[in-house]
N, C-alpha and C positions, 0 to 999 in steps of 0.2 A: 181496219182499218190502217199498215202502219205507212207513217213520213218517210219518205223514202230523197235522201241529198242525191242527185244526182251530178259524176265525176264527165268534166271534158268528156273523155271519150266514148263515149255511153252517148253522148249526144253529138260526138259527131263523126260515127260512124252509122248515124242514121240517114246522115249528111251525103255519106265515101258508096261512089256504085262503082267503085273498085276496090268494092272488095264487100261483095256480089251477101257470100252467106257473114258475114258478121255485122252488114245491112241493118237485111232483114232478121236479124236473133233482135237488134236493138231495136230497130220499129215496133217487134213486137210485146219487146218489152214495156217501150215505151204507152203502146199503145193498152198494157196488161192494166194499168195505171192510175191513178188519179193527181197522187193529193205527193209533186215534186216541187225541188225546195234547192236551188243555187248557188252560185258564192260567186261573187268581183270577179274572180281569179277568172273560178271557172267560164266566164262569162267571157273573161279577154284571150281567154287560149282558144276559144271555140271560134272567137275572133279571124283569130289568126292563124288555125287549120282552115277554117270557108276560105279568107285572101290571099294564103302562103304556100299550106303543103297540101290542100287539094287540087287535082286537076280534072281536068281545067277551075283556076281560081274564080272565086266567085266575084259579084261587083261589087264594091265597097259597098257601095247605098240594100243591096239583097242582105248579103252579110246583115246592116244592119240589123233590116227588114226582123231576121233572125232573132235577132240578140232578145230588141225588142216582144217579141212574144211569148222565147225568154224568158224573161225580167215580172211579165206575169205573173212567173211559178212562186214566188218571191224570194228575193236574193240576201244574203245574208256576206253584209261588210267588215271586209277584212277592214278593222283598226287597229292602233299598236299596239294594243292588250291585245286584241285573238293574237298577232304577228311573231308576239311576246311568247305564248303561250305553245304558241309551234314550234317555233325556237328548243321549248324548254325540250315537246310532245320526240321533234326530229334525230336530238339524241337520245333519250328515252326506247324511244325504239329503233334506232338504227334507221330512219325517215329517210325521203330526201327532204328537204321546209318543204319545199310543191305538194306531193302528200301529207304531211304534217300540214300546211298552211289548209288542205282541205277536208283533214280530218276535223284541228279546228272547231275547221264549219260549222262540221260535220252537228259536235257534239254540243255551239252555242244555236243551230238552228234549233233543235232538241229532236232529227228525224230517229229515229230507230236504226232504219240502211244505209245503206253508203251502198251506191251501185258505182260498180269501178273492177277496169279487166286490171288495173296495176297492183293493187296489195290481192292476197293468200284469200281470196274464196272462203267463206265461211267462218272467218275470224275472227273475233273481239275485240277492237281495239276503243279506249273509248266508254266503251257499253252501247261501243253500237257494233250493229254485224253486217259483215262481208261480202255482197252478191256480188258475182258476177254474170252481168244477166246474157251473157255474149261469149258461155262453155260450149253453150252446142253446136257453137259457129265455126 
């Protein structure tokens, strides 16, 4: 079974009851697979979504508990070299620096797939297949 890197939006929708169809799709995807990885960027973005964007906003301690569970999946740290590669990838593929940083973290992790809503489903970037598990929502 292929290792999967989770982007923030897939994780965030699993907690977003305001978007019931996307929440159901995200939860179904997350329960269909077991070998996931994230990055420090994804963890921090998820914290912001949980505590500032979702309504009602989550208490900080509850969001921290979720991050501790997410960290158990495996975390790619964004170091200087990864950031430099991300800047080049952003320019080369005309991506936002945030998407390029995720893409470089995926490449570093060795995951074969990136589950995200932000990039084109079915495309292959940096040897990684992009999958949008929320398409059915």
